[in-house]
N, C-alpha and C positions, 0 to 999 in steps of 0.2 A: 589117245593119251594127251596130245596137245590140246584138244578141245576141253577135256576135263580139267587140265591145268589152268586154262584161261578162265573157265567157269569158276573154279575155286578162288582164283585170284580176284575176280570181280566180287565174289561173296566176301572175301577177307577185307577188301577195300570198303565195301558197304558197311560191314560190321565196324571197321575202324572209324569211319566217318560218323556213324551213329553214336559210337562210344565217345568220340570227341565232342559231339554236340551235347550229349548227356552230361559229360564232365563240366563243360562250359556253363551249362544251365545251373548245375549245382553250385559252381563257384559264384556265379552271379547272384543266385538265391541267398547264399549264406554271407557273402562278403558285402553285398549291397542291399541290405534289407530295406533301406529307405526308398529304394527305387521300385520295390514291389510289395505293396501292402498285402498282408496275408488274410486280412479280414475286412469286413465293412466295405461299403460302396465307395467308389472314388468320386461320386457325384457331390457337388457343392449343395448346401441347403438352398432351397428355392428363395429367390429374392422376396423380401417381405413386401407387404402392401405399402407402396410409396405414394399413395394418394395424398395430395396436399403438401408433400415435401418440396423444398426448393429444387429448381431444375438442376442447379450446380451439384447438389447432393445426389440426385437421381443419376445424372450423367456419370459422376465419379464412381458410384457404387456399381453401375452397369459396366463401366470400363474395368474396374478391378475384378469383378466377377468373371468377365470374359478372359482376363489374363490368367485367372486361376483355372478356368476351364481349359485353356490352351496348354497349361502345364499341370496336369492333374497329379503328377508325382513329385511336384516341387513344393516342399514345405514352406519355402519363402513366399511363393505366390499365394498359397492358401493362408499363410500367416498374415500376409499383407492385407488380404481381404478381411480377415478377422479383426485386424486393427481398425480398418475403416468402419466395420460394424460397431465395434466397441466405442470408438470416439464419437459415434453418432447415435448411441444409446439403443442399438439393436443387440441387446446382450445375449439373447437366446441363440441367434445366428452366429454371433461371435464365438460363443462357447463351442458350438458344433465345429466351427472351422479350426479353433485352437486344438480341439481333440484330434481332428484329422491331421493337423500339422505335426502334432507330437507323435502320432502313429507313423507318419512318414519319416520323421527324424527324431527318434526318442532322445538323442543327445543334445538337441537344441533346446536349452532351458528357457529361452526367452518366451516361448509360447506358453509354457507352464506358468511363468511369472505373470504374464499379461492376463491369463485366465484367473490367476489368484487375485489380481486387482479387481476383477469383476465380482468375485465372491466377497472381497473386502468391501466394495461399494454397496453390495446388497445385504451386508451384515451377517454373512455366513462365516463366522470366525473359525469354526472347526475345519471347513473346507479350505479356507485361506491358509491355515497353519499346515495342513497336509501338503498343499501344493508348494508352499514356500520351502518346506523341508526337502521336497523332491528337487527343487531348484538348487538348493545348497549342497545336496549330495553330488550333483553334477558339477557345480562350480561354487566352491566355498568362498570365493573372493568377491561375491556380489554384495557389497555393503548395504545397498538399498533393500535387498531381500532380508538381510539380517535385521535391519531396522524395522521393517514392516512385520517381520516375525515377532520381534520383541513387543511391538504394539499389540499384536494379536494375543500374545500370551498375557500381556498386562490386562487386556479386556477380560480374559478368562481367570484372572487372579492367580495365574501360575507364575509367581514372582521369581522363583529361581530360574525358570526357563527364560523369562523375560530378561533378567539380569545377565544371563549367559549370552543372550543375543546382543544386547546393547554393549556389553564388554567386547564382543567380537567386532562390532563396528569400530570401537576405539582402537583395536589392535591391528586393523588392516587398513590399507590405503583405500580411499574412496574410489569406487568403481567408476570408470569412464569408458563407455562403449564406443571408442574411437573407430574401430574397424567397421562397426555396424551402423553408426549414427549417420543420419542424413541431416542432422541439425547443424547448420553452418555456424550459428552463434549460440554457444551453449548457455544454459541457464545456470548462473553461479549461485543463485539463491540468496536470501537475506543473511543466513548464517551457515557455517559448515555443518555437514551431517553429524559430525562428532559432537557438536554442541547440543543438537537435539537428543543424541544418545545419552549424553551426560545428564541432560534435563530429565529424561525418563528414568535413568538410574536413580536420580534423586527422588523422583516421584515414587518409584518402587520402594525405596528405603523409607520414605515418609509413610506410605500405606502399611508398612510393616512395623511402624513405631520406632524405627531406627532414626530418630530425629536429629541426633548430633551428626551422624553420617550424612544425612540429607543436607544439613546446614553447611557442612564443610564443602560438599560437592557444589552446592549452589553458590556459595561465596566465591569459590574458585572460578566457576562458570561465568559469573557476572564480571569478575576482574578481566577475563579474556573476551567477553562479549557484553560490554556494558549497556547495550541497547536491546537486549533480549528480554522483552516484557514479561513473558510467562515465567522466567526464572525469578523475577522480583515477586510476582504474585505467589508462587509456590513457597519462596523463602518467607514471605509474610505469613503464610499458613503454618510453616514450620515454627516460626517464633511464637505465634499464637498458641500452638500446641505445647510449646516449651514453657508457656506461662509468661512470656515477655510481651505483653499486650502493646506497649508503646512501639517497640521495634517491629512487631507484626503489622501494626497500622501504618508505620512509616514505609515499609517495603510494599505493602499493598497500594499505597498512594503512588509510590514511584512507578509501579506497573502501569498506571494510567498515562504515563508520559509516552508510552510506546504502543505499537500495534498489539492487540491481544494475542494473536497467533498467526504466523505466516508459515504454511507447511514447508518442509525442506525441499530443495530442488531434487528432482529425479530425472536424470537425462534419459533413462529408459522410457519413462512415462511421457516425456516431451515428444518422443517419436509418435506416440498415439495422438497427442494434442494436435500435431501438425497434419494428421490424417483427417481431422474433423472438418466438417463443412457446416457445423451447427453454430450459428452466430452467438447465441446466448451462452453456450458452453465456452466458446473462445473468449468472449468478453469477460467472463468470470475469471479466467486465467490471466487475461490481460490486466485486470484490476489487481490481482495478486502480485503480478510481476512489477507493476507500478508501485505498490505498497512496499515491496522489498527493495525498491530502488535499483533493480537489475535492468538498467535502461536498454542495454544492448539486446537482451532477450525480449524486453517489452517491444522494441522496434521490430524484432523478428515477427512477433505475434501480430503487430499492427499491419505489417506488410502482407502477412498471410491473410488477415481479415480483408484487407483492401483488394487482394486478388479475388477473394470469394465474392465480394460485393463492393465494387468501387463507389457505388452510390449509397452506401450505408451512412446515414447522417450521424448515428451514435458513434460509430468507429471514427469517423472524420473529426468529430468533436473531441474525442479522447486523444487523437493524434495532436490536435492543436494545443490542448491543455498540457500534454506531456512535453511538447516542444517548448512551451512557456516555462514549465518547471525546470527544464534543462537549459533555459536561456538561449535556445536556438531560434532567434528571432527571424532569421532568414527563412527557416523552415516554416514558421508561422505565416509569414508573408506569402509564401508559395502555396500554402494550403487554403488561405482565406477565400480566394476566388472560387475554388471548388465548393467550399462551405456555403457561400452565397448562392451558388448555382443549385446545390442540392437542398439546402435548408432555408433558402431565402424567403420561402412562403410560410415558414413555421415560426409564428410569433414567440412561442415558448422557448424554442431552441435558440433563437436569436438573443433573447433576454438572458437566458442561462449562460451563454458564452460571454455576453457582455459583462455579466457579474464577475465572471472569472478573470476577465481582463482587468477590471477595476480592482479586484482583490489582489492581483499581481502587480498593480501599479502601472498598467499600460492603458492609457485613456483614449488615445486616438482611435484604435480599432473598436473600442467599446462604443464610442460615439457613433461610428458608422453602423454598427449592429443595431443600436437603439433607434437610429433614424429609420432603418429598414423595418423594425418591429412596429414603429409608430405609423409608418406608411401603410402597413397591413391593417392596423387597428388604431384609429385615432384616440380611442379611449383606453389604450394600454397603460393604465396608471402606474404599474410597476416599472415600465420603461421610462415614463415621464419622471418619476421620483428619482430613479437612478441617474437620469440625465441632470436633474437638479443638483444631486450630490456631487456630480463631476464639476458643474459650474461653481459650486461652493468650494470645492477643493482648489480650484484655480482663482478663487476670489472674484469671480464674475458676478458680483452681487446684483448689479443693476439689471443685467440680462436675466438673472435668475428670478428676481422679483417680478419683472414683466411676464416672464414665462409662467410663474405660479398664478399670477392674477388672471392670465388668459385661461388657464386650466380651471381655476375656481369659478369662472363665469359659467362653466358647464357642470362643474362638480363642487357646488358650494358646501356640501356636507362632508367633504373628505377631510378628516382631522389631520392626517399625516401631511397633506399639502399645506395646511395652515401652520403646522409646526415648522415645516421647512421654510415657509415664508417668514415666520417669526424669527427664525435663526438668522436669516439674511438681513432682516431689518435691524436686528441687534448688532450685527457686524458693521452695519452702516451708521449706527448710532441713532437710528430712528426708533427710539424706545416706545413712544406712545403707539406707533403703528404696530410694533411687535406685541405690545400688551393687548391690543384689540384682537389680534389673531389668536393669542393664547386664551383669552376669555372664551372666544367662540369654540376653539379646539377643546377646551375643558368641558364645555356643554355637550359637544358631540362625542367625546371620549374621555369621561371623567377619571378613568383608572390608568390612563396612559402616563407613565412616569416621565416621558420626555417633556410634557408640559411643565413639570417641576424643574427639570434641567434648564429649560428656557427661562423660567423665572429666576433661577439661580444665576444665569448669565446676565440677566437684566440687573440683578442686585450687584453683581461684580462691576458692571459698567457704571452703576450709580455710586459705587464705593461703599456699599453696605455689606461689610464682611459678615455680620451677624445673620442677616437675611439670606445671603448666599449660602452660608453653611447650613442654615436651617432647611432651605429648599433642597440642597444636595442630599442631606441626610434623609429627608422624606422620600426623595427619588430612589435612593438605593434600598430603602426599606420597602418601598412599593414593589420593587422587582429586584430580588437578590441575584438574578441571573443576567442582568443587563451589565455586561462587562464594560461597555463603552462609558456608561454613566459612572461606574466605579473608578475607571481610569481617569476620567475628567475630574472627578471629585478629588482623587488622590493627588493629581498634579497641582490642583489648586492649594491643597494643604501643604504640599512641599514648597510651593512658591511663597506661601505665608510663613514657612519654617515652623509649622505646627507639627513637629515630629511625632509627638505622642499620639495625636489624632490620626496622622497618616499611617503610623505603625498599627494602630488598632483597626483602622479601616481595612488594610490589606490582610490582616489576620482573619477578619470576619469574611471578607470577599473570597479568600482562598478556601474557606470552609465550604462555600457553595460551589466554587469552580477551582478545585485544587490543582488541576493540571493545565489551566489556561496559561499559555506561554507568556503573554503580556503581563498578567497579574504577578506571576512568579518573578519575572524580570524586574518589575517596578519595586516589588518587596525587597529583592536582593539589592537593588540600587539604594534604597533607603538605609539598609543595614551597612552598606559599604561607604556611603558618603555623609551620613548623619553625623554632625559634630558632637552630639551628646554621647558621652561614654557609656551611659546606662542603656542606650538604645542601639548604638552602633555595635556590630558584631561581625568581625572579619571572618571568623571561622564559619558562621552560619551563612554569611553572604557568599563565601567561596563555595560552600556546599551547594547552594542553590544555583550559582552561576555555572558550576560544573555540570549540574543537571541540565541546564539550558544548552550547554555546549554539545550535548548528545542529541538534542532535539532537532528535528527537521524544521528549517525556517521557510516561511512562505513569501516574505517580501524583503527587499534590500534594507529597508529601515529596521525591520525586525532583526535581521542579521547584525546590523551595526549596533543597535542598542544592546543586544546580548553580548557582543564583543566588548563594548565599552564598560559594561557592568562587570564582566569577568576581569578586566584590567583593574578596575577600581577595587574589586574584592581581593585580588592578590595583594594590592598595596595596603588595604586595610588589615590584611593578615600578615603584613610586614614581609611579604615575598616580593621585594621590589624588582629584582632582576626579571622574574617571571612577568610581573606587571608591566615592565618596560617592553619586554618582548611582545606581549599581546597588544599593547598600545601602539607600538610601531607597525605591527601587522595591519591593524585596522586604520591607522593613519594613512597607510598606502592605499587601502580601499577607498577611504574618504576622498583622497586626492583624485583617484580615478573617477569616482562618482560625482565629484565636484559638489559635495554636500557641505556647505559652509558651517552649518550648526555643529555637525559631528567633527568637522575639521578643527574648529576652534577649541572644542572640548578636549580632543585628543592631543593637540599641540600643548595645551596647558598641562595635561596629564604627564606627557613625556618630560617636561621640565621639572615637575615635582618629583617624579619617580627617580630621575637621575640624582636628585638630592636626598633620596630616601625619605620622601614625605608623601603621605597619602593624599588623595584627592578628596576635597570636602566642599560642601555648599554652605 
């Protein structure tokens, strides 16, 4: 009996253990589906052919592939591998990995979202819509998904669905993936996502002939985001459709003041960008970041690019230019030695960067770069001519003349050199020598309008106003796109107080170059300071000056001139308190910059504005 009892006891225990194991397996099977895929292989897609790919990309792909193999049931590991594939244009492999990641964790909507972005990139709108709707079923708070869904519906002419999506963007908080994001410095974008949603709502209304609704949306959008170029362009189209041709043309013109289109920031997509090891792809996004003036994100991308290839000359050049734009001169100084080390044997890159330094008003580094370029190639005429322009800027005419003569001994048929030489002779008062150079230059390049500008300068020196005006007129007719010639002619007319002619010149010039910041500023200046009541126009001057206030300035002089013109325009419009406020602001800048010309003008302005008197010439 005792043996039978023991035997039964052992059987019961065995059955109980088996039962517990079975129940545990069932619980694990049903409660943790992500840990045990029920179909498909857990193998990653085979690595693609990486022949010819950069070593850093090959190493990174292999590393992420190994991590995914070590964690075959981790949707995060497989999803990360998919992101690497996607950001380096291996779309087929990326899609396979995203599908597997979704199978491992169906509630993780990010993998569906990223897969939708591939379909969007490849133009499969139907698949994009299907996946974005799945994303929003799981998490209806992803504003970027609503925005992209609206865009996809817009492409399909499904206007009601598009409007529903864009309105949803407006009604919810912009999604920020803080818990998932590895982006240390987020991309804030040029404009809020809601601004883009409003823009596309207006576009949907316009496409359905609801023009008045579109107009109201766009006018409100521009008030809130006054530098959103596409809103101006669309509003111009709306007014054209409404039959107001003048307003339509005006807003289309204003659109040219700004970037045509900068896509909205997407912090989710930025995760993919930082997985990329493709330099061309990253430089594209770097350029977009710089255009949107999101400098912190731009620096993040630059640092990422530098880690990928610290010896990439294009990236280093962009870093230096960005630091110049941001006035971070210490950063520029720290980067220049690396630039000389990496690009010091590339004549074109040296000259290109030197041009940018000159454009931004920093001449000493430009001279060093040009000397390096000339050392490489003694016949680098572009470098020589730029160096001559620097000498002219600093009124080193004697040195410049000798420099030109030496160059002409080996390049006697170079018309540009002779024109530069003629310009320096004119400044020194050596008119006959200048005339000789111009005669030869006209024989070598008869259609070069700068010959006519030089003849105008000679006539000015000789006191022949009639001849000077005639030559300037011929020069601007010869090339309506030469803004420098137009500005020089305009300044001469203002100095002569020939207001009618100056007014007419700038109107003609702006037809050819309607968005040139310097032409717009000089035209606004004339309207603001001209003593003739029939030409002066405070309202128009203020309108133009406020346009300029929204524009990005590229030099300190440009910034100062636009500010002074704004102050003068306020005064001409009899808004003296505002005029004084602006004048005092720029007076502080002028003192800091030690710019005597601007300083004297602004001091005179403040005295006049306090007495409620406009500034005039």
